[in-house]
Every structure is written in structure tokens, then in C-alpha cells.
OpenMM code with the backbone's topology and positions (N, CA, C; nanometers):
from openmm import Vec3, app, unit

residues = "MET ARG ALA ALA LEU TRP LEU LEU ALA LEU PHE ALA LEU ALA VAL ALA LEU THR LEU ALA ALA ARG VAL ASP GLN GLY TYR VAL ILE VAL VAL TYR PRO PRO TRP ARG MET GLU LEU SER PHE MET LEU ALA LEU LEU LEU LEU VAL GLY VAL ILE THR LEU ALA TYR ALA LEU LEU ARG LEU GLY GLN VAL ALA LEU ARG LEU PRO GLU ASP VAL ARG GLU TRP ARG SER ARG ARG ARG GLY ALA ALA ALA ASP ARG ALA LEU PHE ASN ALA MET ARG ALA HIS LEU ASP GLY ASP ALA LEU ARG ALA ASP ARG LEU ALA ARG ARG ALA GLN ALA SER GLN ALA PRO ASP ILE ALA ARG ARG LEU THR ARG GLU PRO ALA GLU GLN GLY SER THR ALA SER ARG".split()
positions = [
    Vec3(0.7627, -4.1666, 0.3513),
    Vec3(0.8035, -4.2821, 0.4344),
    Vec3(0.7032, -4.4048, 0.3776),
    Vec3(0.5744, -4.3810, 0.3523),
    Vec3(0.5066, -4.4999, 0.3200),
    Vec3(0.5622, -4.5391, 0.1841),
    Vec3(0.5925, -4.4900, 0.0908),
    Vec3(0.6467, -4.5409, -0.0465),
    Vec3(0.7694, -4.6126, 0.0001),
    Vec3(0.8481, -4.5643, 0.0824),
    Vec3(0.9736, -4.6259, 0.1175),
    Vec3(0.9479, -4.7548, 0.1796),
    Vec3(0.8509, -4.7993, 0.2610),
    Vec3(0.8236, -4.9009, 0.3143),
    Vec3(0.7623, -5.0151, 0.2257),
    Vec3(0.6749, -4.9589, 0.1301),
    Vec3(0.6276, -5.0234, 0.0122),
    Vec3(0.7461, -5.0704, -0.0799),
    Vec3(0.8364, -4.9876, -0.1039),
    Vec3(0.9474, -5.0423, -0.1981),
    Vec3(1.0051, -5.1461, -0.1185),
    Vec3(1.0450, -5.1244, 0.0104),
    Vec3(1.1213, -5.2320, 0.1029),
    Vec3(1.0308, -5.3699, 0.1080),
    Vec3(0.9130, -5.3548, 0.0949),
    Vec3(0.8242, -5.4889, 0.1125),
    Vec3(0.8395, -5.5483, -0.0224),
    Vec3(0.8382, -5.4673, -0.1291),
    Vec3(0.8393, -5.5262, -0.2687),
    Vec3(0.9823, -5.5975, -0.2790),
    Vec3(1.0791, -5.5247, -0.2490),
    Vec3(1.1989, -5.5922, -0.2698),
    Vec3(1.2209, -5.7581, -0.1620),
    Vec3(1.1736, -5.7324, -0.0479),
    Vec3(1.1489, -5.8554, 0.0212),
    Vec3(1.0910, -5.9772, -0.0476),
    Vec3(0.9797, -5.9152, -0.0841),
    Vec3(0.8927, -6.0214, -0.1780),
    Vec3(0.9567, -6.0745, -0.2805),
    Vec3(1.0333, -6.0062, -0.3491),
    Vec3(1.1297, -6.0435, -0.4634),
    Vec3(1.2465, -6.1307, -0.4150),
    Vec3(1.3079, -6.0963, -0.3098),
    Vec3(1.4051, -6.2020, -0.2597),
    Vec3(1.3358, -6.3417, -0.1973),
    Vec3(1.2234, -6.3181, -0.1442),
    Vec3(1.1576, -6.4393, -0.0854),
    Vec3(1.1163, -6.5427, -0.2028),
    Vec3(1.0682, -6.4607, -0.3215),
    Vec3(1.0286, -6.5563, -0.4370),
    Vec3(1.1502, -6.6164, -0.5072),
    Vec3(1.2624, -6.5543, -0.5161),
    Vec3(1.3915, -6.6054, -0.5622),
    Vec3(1.4281, -6.7315, -0.4756),
    Vec3(1.4230, -6.7133, -0.3637),
    Vec3(1.4943, -6.8186, -0.2640),
    Vec3(1.3934, -6.9391, -0.2708),
    Vec3(1.2379, -6.9289, -0.2846),
    Vec3(1.1741, -7.0303, -0.3097),
    Vec3(1.1774, -7.0889, -0.4498),
    Vec3(1.2104, -7.0029, -0.5419),
    Vec3(1.2378, -7.0782, -0.6772),
    Vec3(1.3445, -7.1557, -0.6779),
    Vec3(1.4536, -7.1593, -0.6043),
    Vec3(1.5751, -7.2319, -0.5948),
    Vec3(1.5503, -7.3586, -0.5461),
    Vec3(1.4563, -7.3798, -0.4423),
    Vec3(1.4489, -7.5144, -0.3970),
    Vec3(1.3045, -7.5830, -0.4335),
    Vec3(1.2624, -7.4984, -0.5338),
    Vec3(1.1375, -7.5755, -0.6176),
    Vec3(1.1696, -7.6919, -0.6807),
    Vec3(1.1221, -7.7975, -0.6615),
    Vec3(1.1290, -7.9095, -0.7424),
    Vec3(0.9910, -7.9710, -0.8063),
    Vec3(0.8909, -7.8604, -0.7934),
    Vec3(0.7513, -7.9099, -0.8541),
    Vec3(0.7563, -7.8825, -1.0119),
    Vec3(0.6715, -7.9482, -1.1012),
    Vec3(0.6436, -7.9220, -1.2057),
    Vec3(0.5051, -7.9038, -1.2329),
    Vec3(0.4583, -7.8433, -1.3425),
    Vec3(0.3281, -7.8381, -1.3865),
    Vec3(0.3270, -7.8693, -1.5086),
    Vec3(0.2174, -8.0063, -1.5698),
    Vec3(0.2144, -8.0445, -1.6844),
    Vec3(0.0866, -8.0074, -1.7337),
    Vec3(0.0838, -7.9488, -1.8507),
    Vec3(-0.0277, -7.8944, -1.9181),
    Vec3(-0.0695, -7.9640, -2.0570),
    Vec3(-0.1763, -8.0565, -2.0688),
    Vec3(-0.1732, -8.1325, -2.1507),
    Vec3(-0.3098, -8.0874, -2.2529),
    Vec3(-0.2975, -8.0821, -2.3790),
    Vec3(-0.4017, -8.0320, -2.4697),
    Vec3(-0.3685, -8.1181, -2.5922),
    Vec3(-0.4358, -8.2359, -2.5961),
    Vec3(-0.4104, -8.3252, -2.7040),
    Vec3(-0.3737, -8.2603, -2.8324),
    Vec3(-0.3114, -8.2863, -2.9249),
    Vec3(-0.1875, -8.3698, -2.8967),
    Vec3(-0.0846, -8.3029, -2.8505),
    Vec3(-0.0972, -8.1909, -2.7771),
    Vec3(0.0350, -8.1139, -2.7110),
    Vec3(0.0438, -8.1489, -2.5717),
    Vec3(0.1790, -8.1456, -2.5228),
    Vec3(0.1885, -8.1418, -2.3768),
    Vec3(0.2975, -8.0624, -2.3529),
    Vec3(0.2997, -7.9903, -2.2382),
    Vec3(0.3945, -7.8729, -2.1985),
    Vec3(0.4074, -7.8980, -2.0437),
    Vec3(0.5592, -7.9002, -2.0222),
    Vec3(0.5718, -7.9204, -1.8903),
    Vec3(0.6523, -7.7724, -1.8243),
    Vec3(0.6186, -7.7238, -1.7182),
    Vec3(0.6653, -7.5778, -1.6772),
    Vec3(0.7013, -7.6057, -1.5253),
    Vec3(0.7971, -7.5433, -1.4666),
    Vec3(0.8313, -7.5402, -1.3514),
    Vec3(0.7020, -7.4756, -1.2788),
    Vec3(0.7102, -7.5126, -1.1321),
    Vec3(0.5927, -7.4553, -1.0545),
    Vec3(0.5775, -7.3030, -1.0609),
    Vec3(0.6939, -7.2505, -1.0187),
    Vec3(0.7369, -7.0969, -1.0073),
    Vec3(0.6858, -7.0231, -1.1611),
    Vec3(0.7096, -7.0953, -1.2524),
    Vec3(0.6791, -7.0294, -1.3776),
    Vec3(0.5445, -7.0332, -1.4165),
    Vec3(0.4742, -7.1337, -1.3779),
    Vec3(0.3183, -7.1664, -1.3900),
    Vec3(0.2439, -7.0713, -1.2910),
    Vec3(0.3101, -7.0290, -1.1786),
    Vec3(0.2510, -6.9589, -1.0765),
    Vec3(0.2666, -6.8162, -1.1066),
    Vec3(0.3883, -6.7524, -1.1740),
    Vec3(0.3877, -6.6252, -1.2479),
    Vec3(0.3013, -6.6077, -1.3487),
    Vec3(0.2879, -6.7190, -1.4302),
    Vec3(0.1996, -6.7045, -1.5554),
    Vec3(0.0501, -6.6660, -1.5289),
    Vec3(0.0182, -6.7568, -1.4087),
    Vec3(-0.1234, -6.7435, -1.3683),
    Vec3(-0.1550, -6.6018, -1.2934),
    Vec3(-0.0437, -6.5436, -1.2129),
    Vec3(-0.0661, -6.4166, -1.1748),
    Vec3(-0.0551, -6.3271, -1.2729),
    Vec3(0.0012, -6.3267, -1.3617),
    Vec3(0.0210, -6.2459, -1.4998),
    Vec3(-0.1113, -6.2512, -1.5706),
    Vec3(-0.1622, -6.3821, -1.5819),
    Vec3(-0.3159, -6.3595, -1.6674),
    Vec3(-0.4255, -6.3046, -1.5587),
    Vec3(-0.4046, -6.3357, -1.4624),
    Vec3(-0.5155, -6.2591, -1.3555),
    Vec3(-0.5031, -6.1162, -1.3818),
    Vec3(-0.3725, -6.0356, -1.3406),
    Vec3(-0.3507, -5.9203, -1.3531),
    Vec3(-0.3994, -5.8498, -1.4939),
    Vec3(-0.3872, -5.9192, -1.5976),
    Vec3(-0.4166, -5.8931, -1.7295),
    Vec3(-0.5555, -5.8944, -1.7425),
    Vec3(-0.6310, -5.9821, -1.7074),
    Vec3(-0.7552, -5.9728, -1.7089),
    Vec3(-0.8408, -5.8817, -1.6088),
    Vec3(-0.7664, -5.8358, -1.5050),
    Vec3(-0.8263, -5.7316, -1.3961),
    Vec3(-0.8229, -5.6028, -1.4728),
    Vec3(-0.6985, -5.5991, -1.5537),
    Vec3(-0.6545, -5.4733, -1.6229),
    Vec3(-0.7762, -5.4383, -1.7346),
    Vec3(-0.7974, -5.5431, -1.8114),
    Vec3(-0.8853, -5.5422, -1.9436),
    Vec3(-1.0305, -5.5036, -1.9134),
    Vec3(-1.0749, -5.5625, -1.7627),
    Vec3(-1.2031, -5.5427, -1.7225),
    Vec3(-1.2166, -5.4069, -1.6705),
    Vec3(-1.1139, -5.3478, -1.6072),
    Vec3(-1.0991, -5.2082, -1.5539),
    Vec3(-1.1086, -5.1056, -1.6867),
    Vec3(-1.0369, -5.1593, -1.7898),
    Vec3(-1.0256, -5.0578, -1.9021),
    Vec3(-1.1643, -5.0766, -1.9521),
    Vec3(-1.2235, -5.1765, -1.9708),
    Vec3(-1.3560, -5.1805, -2.0307),
    Vec3(-1.4706, -5.1049, -1.9412),
    Vec3(-1.4647, -5.1173, -1.8103),
    Vec3(-1.5429, -5.0553, -1.7253),
    Vec3(-1.5352, -4.8878, -1.7497),
    Vec3(-1.4084, -4.8485, -1.7581),
    Vec3(-1.3873, -4.6780, -1.7988),
    Vec3(-1.4296, -4.6493, -1.9334),
    Vec3(-1.4146, -4.7551, -2.0360),
    Vec3(-1.4438, -4.7146, -2.1563),
    Vec3(-1.6155, -4.7025, -2.1576),
    Vec3(-1.6832, -4.7947, -2.0886),
    Vec3(-1.8284, -4.7742, -2.1005),
    Vec3(-1.8730, -4.6468, -2.0154),
    Vec3(-1.8064, -4.6500, -1.9098),
    Vec3(-1.8479, -4.4949, -1.8245),
    Vec3(-1.8101, -4.3867, -1.8818),
    Vec3(-1.7243, -4.3775, -2.0047),
    Vec3(-1.6787, -4.2613, -2.0708),
    Vec3(-1.7818, -4.1498, -2.1023),
    Vec3(-1.8987, -4.1980, -2.1732),
    Vec3(-1.9864, -4.0846, -2.1837),
    Vec3(-2.0506, -4.0033, -2.1039),
    Vec3(-2.0720, -4.0825, -1.9717),
    Vec3(-2.1300, -4.0195, -1.8632),
    Vec3(-2.0319, -3.9209, -1.7935),
    Vec3(-1.9100, -3.9644, -1.7877),
    Vec3(-1.7892, -3.8724, -1.7482),
    Vec3(-1.7709, -3.7482, -1.8263),
    Vec3(-1.7784, -3.7689, -1.9548),
    Vec3(-1.7480, -3.6486, -2.0336),
    Vec3(-1.9010, -3.5646, -2.0040),
    Vec3(-2.0219, -3.5996, -1.9952),
    Vec3(-2.1230, -3.5085, -1.9685),
    Vec3(-2.1109, -3.4548, -1.8340),
    Vec3(-2.0754, -3.5058, -1.7279),
    Vec3(-2.0448, -3.4585, -1.6083),
    Vec3(-1.9236, -3.3411, -1.6262),
    Vec3(-1.8209, -3.3576, -1.6988),
    Vec3(-1.7162, -3.2813, -1.7053),
    Vec3(-1.7798, -3.1318, -1.7898),
    Vec3(-1.8380, -3.1682, -1.8772),
    Vec3(-1.9151, -3.0536, -1.9650),
    Vec3(-1.9864, -2.9876, -1.8741),
    Vec3(-2.0690, -3.0440, -1.7791),
    Vec3(-2.1569, -2.9561, -1.7118),
    Vec3(-2.0913, -2.8814, -1.5949),
    Vec3(-1.9746, -2.9623, -1.5178),
    Vec3(-1.9075, -2.8695, -1.4592),
    Vec3(-1.8224, -2.7602, -1.5072),
    Vec3(-1.7956, -2.7901, -1.6439),
    Vec3(-1.7342, -2.6701, -1.7137),
    Vec3(-1.8170, -2.5650, -1.7577),
    Vec3(-1.9624, -2.5918, -1.7651),
    Vec3(-2.0609, -2.4728, -1.7994),
    Vec3(-2.0769, -2.3997, -1.6761),
    Vec3(-2.0814, -2.4630, -1.5558),
    Vec3(-2.1074, -2.4185, -1.4319),
    Vec3(-1.9948, -2.3283, -1.4037),
    Vec3(-1.8707, -2.3500, -1.4153),
    Vec3(-1.7482, -2.2905, -1.3870),
    Vec3(-1.7722, -2.1552, -1.4777),
    Vec3(-1.7901, -2.1704, -1.6029),
    Vec3(-1.8084, -2.0350, -1.6900),
    Vec3(-1.9392, -1.9456, -1.6511),
    Vec3(-2.0367, -2.0184, -1.5971),
    Vec3(-2.1477, -1.9375, -1.5457),
    Vec3(-2.1070, -1.8644, -1.4151),
    Vec3(-2.0330, -1.9462, -1.3376),
    Vec3(-1.9578, -1.8647, -1.2060),
    Vec3(-1.8890, -1.7446, -1.2555),
    Vec3(-1.8088, -1.7824, -1.3372),
    Vec3(-1.7084, -1.6563, -1.4056),
    Vec3(-1.7933, -1.5424, -1.4517),
    Vec3(-1.8896, -1.5836, -1.5361),
    Vec3(-1.9759, -1.4710, -1.5844),
    Vec3(-2.0446, -1.3826, -1.4814),
    Vec3(-2.0870, -1.4633, -1.3725),
    Vec3(-2.1504, -1.3905, -1.2540),
    Vec3(-2.0549, -1.3094, -1.1905),
    Vec3(-1.9480, -1.3489, -1.1430),
    Vec3(-1.8291, -1.2771, -1.1108),
    Vec3(-1.8196, -1.1266, -1.1861),
    Vec3(-1.8180, -1.1687, -1.3147),
    Vec3(-1.7722, -1.0415, -1.3883),
    Vec3(-1.8910, -0.9427, -1.4207),
    Vec3(-2.0192, -0.9949, -1.3925),
    Vec3(-2.1412, -0.9412, -1.4168),
    Vec3(-2.1265, -0.8391, -1.2661),
    Vec3(-2.1060, -0.9081, -1.1546),
    Vec3(-2.1030, -0.8255, -1.0439),
    Vec3(-1.9796, -0.7098, -1.0454),
    Vec3(-1.8742, -0.7206, -1.1070),
    Vec3(-1.7728, -0.6469, -1.1279),
    Vec3(-1.8218, -0.5274, -1.2162),
    Vec3(-1.8978, -0.5617, -1.3024),
    Vec3(-1.9346, -0.4505, -1.3918),
    Vec3(-2.0469, -0.3718, -1.3514),
    Vec3(-2.1455, -0.4417, -1.2909),
    Vec3(-2.2342, -0.3740, -1.2045),
    Vec3(-2.1736, -0.2732, -1.1014),
    Vec3(-2.0612, -0.3180, -1.0258),
    Vec3(-2.0010, -0.2201, -0.9386),
    Vec3(-1.9335, -0.0999, -0.9929),
    Vec3(-1.8912, -0.1512, -1.1283),
    Vec3(-1.8256, -0.0352, -1.1984),
    Vec3(-1.9099, 0.0647, -1.2592),
    Vec3(-2.0235, 0.0199, -1.2710),
    Vec3(-2.1403, 0.1113, -1.3180),
    Vec3(-2.1777, 0.0854, -1.4743),
    Vec3(-2.1166, -0.0192, -1.5244),
    Vec3(-2.1583, -0.0444, -1.6438),
    Vec3(-2.2902, -0.1497, -1.6594),
    Vec3(-2.4138, -0.0715, -1.6616),
    Vec3(-2.5186, -0.1694, -1.6611),
    Vec3(-2.5320, -0.2501, -1.7702),
    Vec3(-2.5157, -0.2165, -1.9022),
    Vec3(-2.5211, -0.2911, -2.0003),
    Vec3(-2.4551, -0.4263, -2.0104),
    Vec3(-2.3201, -0.4121, -1.9749),
    Vec3(-2.2378, -0.5187, -1.9687),
    Vec3(-2.2896, -0.6200, -1.8682),
    Vec3(-2.3118, -0.5790, -1.7431),
    Vec3(-2.3775, -0.6428, -1.6305),
    Vec3(-2.4632, -0.6960, -1.6568),
    Vec3(-2.5691, -0.6557, -1.7555),
    Vec3(-2.6975, -0.7336, -1.7571),
    Vec3(-2.6623, -0.8184, -1.8913),
    Vec3(-2.5812, -0.8346, -1.9898),
    Vec3(-2.5337, -0.9171, -2.0687),
    Vec3(-2.4796, -1.0337, -1.9928),
    Vec3(-2.3782, -1.0025, -1.9126),
    Vec3(-2.2997, -1.1191, -1.8294),
    Vec3(-2.4096, -1.1777, -1.7250),
    Vec3(-2.4899, -1.1117, -1.6607),
    Vec3(-2.5849, -1.1787, -1.5705),
    Vec3(-2.6815, -1.2708, -1.6485),
    Vec3(-2.7253, -1.2439, -1.7814),
    Vec3(-2.7962, -1.3166, -1.8418),
    Vec3(-2.7401, -1.4651, -1.8815),
    Vec3(-2.5946, -1.4487, -1.9104),
    Vec3(-2.5085, -1.5632, -1.9131),
    Vec3(-2.4934, -1.6461, -1.8141),
    Vec3(-2.5169, -1.5879, -1.6981),
    Vec3(-2.4630, -1.6364, -1.5662),
    Vec3(-2.5972, -1.7030, -1.4795),
    Vec3(-2.6969, -1.7337, -1.5539),
    Vec3(-2.8456, -1.7797, -1.5095),
    Vec3(-2.7998, -1.9193, -1.4683),
    Vec3(-2.7311, -1.9917, -1.5190),
    Vec3(-2.6882, -2.1418, -1.4735),
    Vec3(-2.5643, -2.1473, -1.3427),
    Vec3(-2.5334, -2.0474, -1.2930),
    Vec3(-2.4361, -2.0410, -1.2041),
    Vec3(-2.5020, -2.1020, -1.0648),
    Vec3(-2.3961, -2.0985, -0.9961),
    Vec3(-2.4451, -2.1414, -0.8325),
    Vec3(-2.5362, -2.0507, -0.7588),
    Vec3(-2.5582, -1.9249, -0.8058),
    Vec3(-2.6350, -1.8297, -0.7488),
    Vec3(-2.7360, -1.7503, -0.8498),
    Vec3(-2.8268, -1.8347, -0.8886),
    Vec3(-2.9001, -1.7719, -1.0203),
    Vec3(-2.9929, -1.6596, -0.9580),
    Vec3(-3.0200, -1.6611, -0.8338),
    Vec3(-3.1031, -1.5405, -0.7679),
    Vec3(-3.0219, -1.4129, -0.8059),
    Vec3(-2.8980, -1.4255, -0.7656),
    Vec3(-2.8087, -1.3060, -0.7761),
    Vec3(-2.8090, -1.2652, -0.9355),
    Vec3(-2.7933, -1.3424, -1.0021),
    Vec3(-2.7613, -1.3188, -1.1550),
    Vec3(-2.9090, -1.2336, -1.1883),
    Vec3(-3.0249, -1.3046, -1.1431),
    Vec3(-3.1687, -1.2261, -1.1724),
    Vec3(-3.1541, -1.0984, -1.1258),
    Vec3(-3.1141, -1.0780, -1.0270),
    Vec3(-3.1228, -0.9232, -0.9567),
    Vec3(-3.0216, -0.8315, -1.0510),
    Vec3(-2.9259, -0.8896, -1.1133),
    Vec3(-2.8364, -0.8001, -1.1765),
    Vec3(-2.8627, -0.7618, -1.3450),
    Vec3(-2.9795, -0.8533, -1.3796),
    Vec3(-3.0398, -0.8209, -1.4880),
    Vec3(-3.1313, -0.6920, -1.5028),
    Vec3(-3.1329, -0.6335, -1.6041),
    Vec3(-3.1970, -0.4874, -1.6190),
    Vec3(-3.3610, -0.5441, -1.6335),
    Vec3(-3.4195, -0.4640, -1.5564),
    Vec3(-3.5786, -0.5050, -1.5728),
    Vec3(-3.6322, -0.3874, -1.6678),
    Vec3(-3.7482, -0.4420, -1.7380),
    Vec3(-3.8160, -0.3401, -1.8274),
    Vec3(-3.8687, -0.2192, -1.7574),
    Vec3(-3.8779, -0.1028, -1.8383),
    Vec3(-3.9180, 0.0330, -1.7767),
    Vec3(-4.0564, 0.0182, -1.7049),
    Vec3(-4.1479, -0.0775, -1.7779),
    Vec3(-4.2821, -0.0940, -1.7074),
    Vec3(-4.2609, -0.1445, -1.5570),
    Vec3(-4.1841, -0.2543, -1.5401),
    Vec3(-4.1721, -0.2965, -1.4155),
    Vec3(-4.1200, -0.2394, -1.3274),
    Vec3(-4.0074, -0.1471, -1.3693),
    Vec3(-3.9327, -0.0510, -1.2678),
    Vec3(-4.0418, 0.0533, -1.2103),
    Vec3(-4.1429, 0.0860, -1.3229),
    Vec3(-4.2307, 0.2046, -1.2654),
    Vec3(-4.3377, 0.1467, -1.1812),
    Vec3(-4.3692, 0.0278, -1.1885),
    Vec3(-4.4834, -0.0250, -1.1210),
    Vec3(-4.4085, -0.0549, -0.9611),
    Vec3(-4.2935, -0.0920, -0.9709),
    Vec3(-4.2290, -0.1459, -0.8456),
    Vec3(-4.2047, -0.0228, -0.7459),
    Vec3(-4.2178, 0.1209, -0.8061),
    Vec3(-4.1890, 0.2369, -0.7459),
    Vec3(-4.3031, 0.2890, -0.6658),
    Vec3(-4.4184, 0.2404, -0.7284),
    Vec3(-4.5421, 0.3191, -0.6782),
    Vec3(-4.5839, 0.2544, -0.5470),
] * unit.nanometer
topology = app.Topology()
chain = topology.addChain("A")
for resn in residues:
    res = topology.addResidue(resn, chain)
    for name in ("N", "CA", "C"):
        topology.addAtom(name, app.Element.getBySymbol(name[0]), res)
């Protein structure tokens, strides 16, 4: 519904500009010696809006281009975190399946996940620590 209203408003603006252009008697004279250019007021207005739009688009493009390295770093960090979370999930699945070696390997890979404490608990501890913990 919102898109239909925007489209209706755009068409109304186009009709209003067309009607205003019919009764327009004004001219804009641009003088840059030795040249002189005479434009209708509506054409000059449309050119001005076009230049402003183009300048805005170029500035936004420059801003996006300058921010690109930071965005790529954030994307890679999110991707590594998602991979670590998947590894933690698979480590928990392997642990519940009884595959301790695979669970240990996946848990070590999952240290950068959102729950590193769970990943540490899934890693196999050396025999010395296991025997002292049982005393």
C-alpha cells in the first residue's frame, strides 16, 4: 500500500511539473566569456537537481568505498564466529555420540564461539589433571 501511495505521489509530481513547464516564461542565462548559454527555467532547474543528485551519489559511493575495509573485517569476523559456533554444535553432537577424539578436535576449533566455556569443557584434559581432580 505504501508503494502505491509513493507511486501515486510521483505521478502527481510529474503532472505538476509538466503543467508548470507549460506556463513557464522564464529563462536562465549562463555567461562564461566568450560563451553564452540560454536555458529555460525548468531545464535549468532539472539540471540543478540532476547535478545535486549526482554529487550526492558520488559522495555516498566514496563513503562506502572508504568504509569497505572495515566492513570486510567485520564480515570475516562474523563468518569466523559462525564457523566456530557450528564447530561447537558439532563438538557437542560428537560428545553426545560418544566420539571423544572428534569432540576434542571440534571443541578446540570452537574456542572463538559465543560459548567458549562450553568448548573448554568439551576438550579432553590430560591424564595428570584428570587424576588430581578425582582426589
